[in-house]
C-alpha positions as CSV (number, residue, x, y, z in Angstrom):
1,X,10.0,14.3,6.3
2,X,13.4,12.8,6.2
3,X,15.3,12.2,3.0
4,X,17.9,9.4,2.9
5,X,20.8,11.2,1.2
6,X,23.0,8.5,-0.4
7,X,26.2,10.1,0.9
8,X,25.1,11.8,4.1
9,X,22.4,9.6,5.5
10,X,19.0,10.8,6.7
11,X,18.5,14.6,6.3
12,X,15.6,16.8,7.1
13,X,13.6,17.9,4.0
14,X,14.0,21.5,5.1
15,X,17.6,21.3,3.9
16,X,16.4,20.7,0.3
17,X,14.7,22.6,-2.4
18,X,12.2,20.7,-4.5
19,X,12.5,21.3,-8.3
20,X,9.9,19.0,-9.8
21,X,9.6,15.9,-12.0
22,X,12.8,14.0,-12.5
23,X,11.9,13.8,-16.2
24,X,13.7,17.2,-16.3
25,X,16.9,15.2,-16.6
26,X,15.7,14.2,-20.1
27,X,16.3,17.6,-21.7
28,X,15.4,17.5,-25.4
29,X,18.1,18.1,-28.0
30,X,18.1,21.6,-29.5
31,X,19.1,20.1,-32.8
32,X,16.4,17.4,-33.0
33,X,13.4,17.4,-35.2
34,X,10.5,19.4,-33.6
35,X,13.0,21.0,-31.1
36,X,10.9,24.1,-30.5
37,X,7.8,22.1,-29.6
38,X,9.8,19.7,-27.5
39,X,11.3,22.5,-25.5
40,X,7.9,24.1,-25.1
41,X,6.6,20.8,-23.6
42,X,9.8,20.4,-21.5
43,X,9.5,23.9,-20.0
44,X,5.8,24.3,-19.5
45,X,4.0,21.0,-19.3
46,X,4.2,19.3,-15.9
47,X,2.3,16.3,-14.5
48,X,0.9,16.3,-11.0
49,X,0.6,12.5,-10.3
50,X,-0.9,11.0,-7.2
51,X,1.1,8.1,-6.0
52,X,4.7,7.0,-6.6
53,X,6.7,9.6,-8.4
54,X,10.4,10.5,-9.1
55,X,11.3,14.0,-8.2
56,X,14.4,16.3,-8.3
57,X,15.6,17.7,-5.0
58,X,18.6,20.1,-4.4
59,X,20.5,19.8,-1.2
60,X,20.7,23.6,-0.8
61,X,21.7,23.7,2.9
62,X,24.2,20.8,2.7
63,X,26.6,19.4,0.1
64,X,24.6,21.1,-2.8
65,X,24.0,17.8,-4.6
66,X,21.0,17.0,-6.8
67,X,19.0,13.9,-5.8
68,X,16.3,11.9,-7.6
69,X,13.9,11.0,-4.9
70,X,11.2,8.4,-5.5
71,X,8.3,9.3,-3.2
72,X,4.7,8.5,-2.8
73,X,2.9,11.8,-3.2
74,X,-0.1,10.6,-1.3
75,X,1.7,9.4,1.9
76,X,5.0,11.3,1.5
77,X,6.8,8.0,2.0
78,X,10.3,8.1,0.6
79,X,11.0,4.9,-1.3
80,X,14.5,5.7,-2.6
81,X,17.0,8.6,-3.1
82,X,19.8,8.5,-5.6
83,X,22.4,11.1,-6.8
84,X,21.0,12.7,-10.0
85,X,24.4,12.3,-11.6
86,X,24.3,8.6,-11.1
87,X,20.8,8.4,-12.6
88,X,21.9,10.5,-15.6
89,X,24.9,8.3,-16.2
90,X,22.7,5.1,-16.0
91,X,20.3,6.6,-18.5
92,X,23.1,7.5,-20.9
93,X,24.6,4.0,-20.6
94,X,21.2,2.4,-21.3
95,X,20.7,4.5,-24.4
96,X,24.1,3.5,-25.9
């Protein structure tokens, strides 16, 4: 499987480490109401969707960047890859 790195072009998936659901970027506030339950859900509850899904990948054997990869888990087709820092900034801007 080839991952289209936004800065380096197509890279073999063997260069990356898969972390999981890109929802991990939405870490709950430790000061928020129900923080303990929110962190429990954040750490232990994971979905396993079939179909299009956004995932976190770490370019371990390359530039050590984090990517958000949109991938079809049934076909392994890569739809899009973005720098996780860009995704986080866009989310923060949308919340303001």
